[in-house]
C-alpha positions in Angstrom: -8.0 -1.6 6.1 -11.9 0.0 5.9 -10.6 2.7 8.4 -7.5 3.4 6.6 -9.7 3.8 3.3 -11.6 6.3 4.9 -14.5 3.5 4.8 -15.0 2.7 8.4 -18.6 4.4 8.7 -19.6 2.1 5.6 -18.3 -1.4 7.3 -21.9 -2.9 7.3 -21.8 -2.4 3.6 -18.5 -3.6 3.1 -19.4 -7.0 4.9 -22.5 -7.4 2.3 -20.4 -6.5 -0.9 -17.8 -9.2 0.6 -20.9 -12.1 0.6 -21.5 -10.9 -2.8 -17.9 -10.9 -4.3 -17.5 -14.1 -2.8 -20.0 -15.6 -4.7 -19.4 -13.2 -7.8 -15.7 -15.2 -7.5 -17.1 -18.8 -7.3 -17.1 -19.1 -3.4 -13.4 -19.7 -3.6 -11.2 -21.1 -0.6 -10.7 -18.5 1.7 -7.5 -18.5 3.3 -4.4 -15.8 3.3 -4.1 -14.5 0.8 -7.1 -15.7 -1.5 -9.2 -14.2 1.8 -7.3 -10.9 1.1 -8.6 -11.0 -2.8 -12.1 -11.0 -2.0 -11.7 -8.3 0.8 -9.7 -6.0 -1.6 -12.6 -6.2 -4.1 -15.3 -5.5 -2.0 -13.4 -2.3 -0.5 -12.7 -1.5 -4.1 -16.0 -1.7 -5.0 -17.6 0.4 -2.1 -15.0 2.9 -2.2 -15.8 3.9 -5.8 -19.7 3.1 -5.5 -19.8 0.4 -7.9 -22.0 -2.7 -7.9 -21.6 -6.2 -9.2 -23.6 -5.3 -12.1 -20.9 -2.6 -12.9 -18.1 -5.0 -12.6 -20.0 -7.3 -15.3 -21.4 -4.5 -17.6 -18.3 -1.8 -17.6 -15.7 -4.1 -16.1 -13.2 -3.1 -19.2 -12.8 0.7 -17.8 -12.4 -0.4 -14.3 -8.9 -0.8 -13.0 -9.0 -3.8 -10.8 -6.7 -4.2 -7.4 -3.5 -5.9 -8.2 -4.6 -8.8 -6.0 -7.7 -9.4 -7.8 -5.7 -9.2 -11.1 -3.1 -11.6 -10.0 -5.8 -14.3 -8.5 -7.5 -14.4 -11.9 -3.9 -14.5 -13.5 -3.7 -18.0 -11.5 -0.7 -16.8 -9.4 -2.3 -18.1 -6.1 -3.1 -21.5 -8.3 -6.0 -23.0 -10.0 -9.1 -23.2 -7.6 -11.5 -26.4 -7.9 -13.6 -25.9 -10.9 -11.6 -23.2 -12.3 -12.3 -19.5 -12.7 -15.5 -18.0 -13.6 -14.6 -17.5 -17.3 -16.5 -14.3 -18.3 -15.7 -12.6 -15.1 -11.9 -13.7 -15.8 -11.9 -12.2 -19.2 -13.1 -8.7 -17.6 -10.6 -8.7 -15.0 -7.6 -9.6 -17.1 -8.3 -7.5 -20.2 -6.1 -8.6 -22.9 -4.0 -10.7 -20.4 -3.3 -14.4 -21.1 -3.9 -16.4 -17.6 -1.7 -19.1 -16.2 -3.4 -22.6 -16.8 -0.8 -24.5 -14.8 1.0 -24.2 -11.7 2.2 -20.4 -11.0 5.9 -21.3 -9.7 6.6 -23.0 -13.1 6.6 -19.5 -14.5 9.2 -18.3 -12.1 12.8 -17.2 -13.2 15.5 -19.3 -12.0 17.8 -17.7 -9.1 21.2 -18.1 -8.5 21.1 -17.9 -4.9 25.2 -17.2 -4.2 25.5 -14.4 -6.8 22.2 -12.9 -6.1 23.0 -13.0 -2.2 26.4 -11.1 -2.7 24.8 -8.1 -5.1 22.1 -8.0 -2.5 24.5 -7.4 0.1 26.5 -5.2 -2.2 23.4 -2.9 -2.5 22.0 -2.9 1.3 24.8 -3.8 3.6 27.3 -6.4 3.8 26.1 -7.7 7.5 22.5 -8.8 6.3 21.9 -12.1 6.5 20.4 -14.9 3.8 17.2 -14.6 5.3 16.9 -10.8 4.6 17.9 -11.8 1.1 15.0 -14.4 0.7 12.5 -12.0 2.3 13.8 -9.2 -0.7 13.3 -11.9 -3.1 9.6 -12.6 -2.0 8.8 -9.2 -1.1 11.1 -6.5 -2.6 9.2 -3.5 -1.6 8.5 -4.5 1.7 11.8 -5.3 2.4 13.0 -1.8 0.8 10.8 0.2 3.2 11.6 -1.9 6.1 15.5 -1.6 5.6 15.1 2.2 5.0 13.1 2.8 8.3 15.7 0.7 10.1 18.2 2.8 8.6 17.0 6.1 10.0 15.6 5.0 13.2 17.6 1.9 14.1 16.3 -1.6 15.6 12.7 -0.3 17.2 12.0 -4.0 17.5 13.6 -3.4 21.2 10.8 -0.5 22.2 7.7 -1.8 24.0 4.8 -2.4 21.8 2.7 0.2 23.5 5.2 3.1 23.6 6.2 2.4 20.0 2.0 2.9 19.0 1.1 5.4 21.4 4.1 7.0 22.9 4.7 8.0 26.6 2.9 9.7 29.0 4.4 12.2 31.5 6.4 10.6 34.3 5.6 7.0 32.5 9.0 4.9 32.9 9.8 2.2 30.8 12.5 -0.3 30.3 14.3 -0.8 27.3 16.5 -3.8 26.5 18.9 -3.5 24.1 20.9 -6.4 24.4 21.5 -9.5 26.9 21.6 -8.4 30.3 21.6 -4.6 29.2 18.5 -2.7 29.9 18.0 1.4 29.6 15.3 2.8 31.8 13.7 6.0 30.3 11.3 8.1 32.1 9.5 11.2 30.1 10.1 14.0 32.6 8.4 17.1 30.6 7.3 18.6 27.3 8.1 21.9 26.5 5.9 24.6 24.7 6.1 24.6 20.8 8.4 27.3 19.2 7.2 29.1 16.0 8.4 26.4 13.7 6.2 23.8 15.9 9.3 22.4 17.7 8.8 21.2 21.1 11.8 19.9 23.5 10.8 16.9 25.5 13.0 15.9 28.3 13.7 12.4 29.6 15.7 10.8 32.4 17.9 8.0 30.8 19.6 5.7 33.3 19.6 8.6 35.9 20.9 10.9 33.3 18.8 13.9 31.9 18.5 14.0 28.2 16.7 16.3 25.7 15.2 16.0 22.2 13.7 18.2 19.9 10.7 17.0 18.1 8.2 18.4 15.4 4.6 18.8 16.9 2.7 17.7 13.5 -0.5 18.2 15.1 -0.3 22.1 15.1 -1.0 24.2 12.0 -1.8 21.6 9.9 -3.0 22.6 6.6 -4.8 20.1 4.5 -4.2 20.2 0.7 -7.1 19.8 -1.3 -6.5 18.0 -4.6 -8.2 19.0 -7.6 -11.1 16.3 -7.9 -11.6 14.5 -11.6 -14.7 15.3 -13.4 -16.9 12.1 -13.6 -18.5 13.6 -16.7 -15.3 14.1 -18.4 -14.0 10.7 -20.0 -10.2 12.5 -20.0 -10.0 13.0 -16.3 -8.3 10.1 -14.6 -8.7 10.2 -10.9 -7.4 8.1 -8.0 -9.9 5.1 -7.5 -9.3 4.9 -3.6 -7.6 6.8 -0.7 -4.1 6.2 -0.5 -0.6 7.4 -2.1 0.3 7.8 -5.4 3.2 5.3 -5.6 4.4 5.8 -9.0 3.4 8.0 -12.3 4.2 5.6 -15.1 3.8 7.9 -17.9 5.1 11.3 -19.0 3.1 14.3 -20.5 2.9 14.1 -24.2 3.0 10.3 -24.2 0.9 8.5 -26.4 -0.3 5.3 -24.4 -2.6 2.4 -26.0 -5.9 1.0 -24.1 -5.0 -0.9 -21.0 -1.4 0.5 -20.7 -0.6 1.2 -16.9 -1.0 4.7 -16.1 0.0 4.9 -12.4 -0.1 3.0 -9.1 -2.2 3.7 -5.9 -0.9 2.1 -2.6 -3.6 1.9 0.0 -3.3 -0.2 3.3 -2.4 -3.8 2.3 -3.5 -2.9 -1.3 -1.9 -1.8 -4.5 -4.0 -1.0 -7.9 -2.8 -0.2 -11.0 -4.9 2.4 -13.2 -4.8 1.7 -16.5 -5.7 3.6 -19.7 -9.4 2.9 -20.7 -8.6 3.9 -24.5 -6.0 4.9 -26.8 -5.0 8.5 -25.7 -2.2 11.2 -25.4 -1.3 12.3 -21.8 -2.0 16.0 -22.0 -1.3 16.5 -17.9 -0.3 15.1 -15.0 -1.7 16.8 -12.0 0.2 15.2 -9.0 3.6 13.9 -8.5 4.7 10.5 -7.0 4.6 10.3 -3.1 1.2 12.5 -3.0 -1.2 11.5 -0.4 -4.7 11.5 -2.4 -8.3 10.8 -1.5 -10.8 8.9 -3.7 -11.5 10.9 -7.0 -8.7 13.1 -6.8 -7.4 13.9 -10.4 -4.0 12.3 -11.2 -4.0 13.0 -15.2 -5.9 14.2 -18.2 -5.8 12.7 -21.4 -6.8 13.9 -24.6 
């Protein structure tokens, strides 16, 4: 996670912050997902140059990671001895936490009806286990389904080839079914054309095949987004490196304090940035799906 967030060089600092956050949270029992909650908070604080003291003194202006908010809402249950009350109030702001089992707040589900609707939306060949996966992790399943629809069942591709590709003259075996194997050898990689496309030649079960692939390493032009001015309270920036998943407001819209403004998705972490005060959206600087660095300007209020 630290590497994905551009914080690999601060790993020692992150480890120290993890211990501090753990103490702040009441030395929680750390198993997945509670251990991730502590880790998300540590990464968030280091990424934004914040301290434990900052959390306690100006936490009402900080948009904490969703996992941290869910934890203090009681969505993971009630820890022995309860939550640190002052900290819980700071993190939840105006939200009322659960005081009982979180599953008592779930809406009833008609599995038969829901499964039928699920197959209509996605694919009639999908199984009940797919439906259950979607119920528990809707966005993860939708991303998985879209990827599988575009590229097929890549679970058949050997792990090393999936992550690192093939070397010249390398041969690999792909089992596409019981007793059905494909032997693939990478023969050559052609030069890039003006558009950056390369032709790759393979031998597939003795037959030569070729495909065209865009070489993304060529002529990379890094787009520098406008940075938020920390001295300007009307500038709302990205709290960490990731993808601007969704802008939840429009230009000219009047927003209230703590109203969600936009969502940033990072490696296994999601953060909803909220309004620090009542305001009007004057400008939206970036669109949904934009890759952002920490402190990139997302919108301007007034």
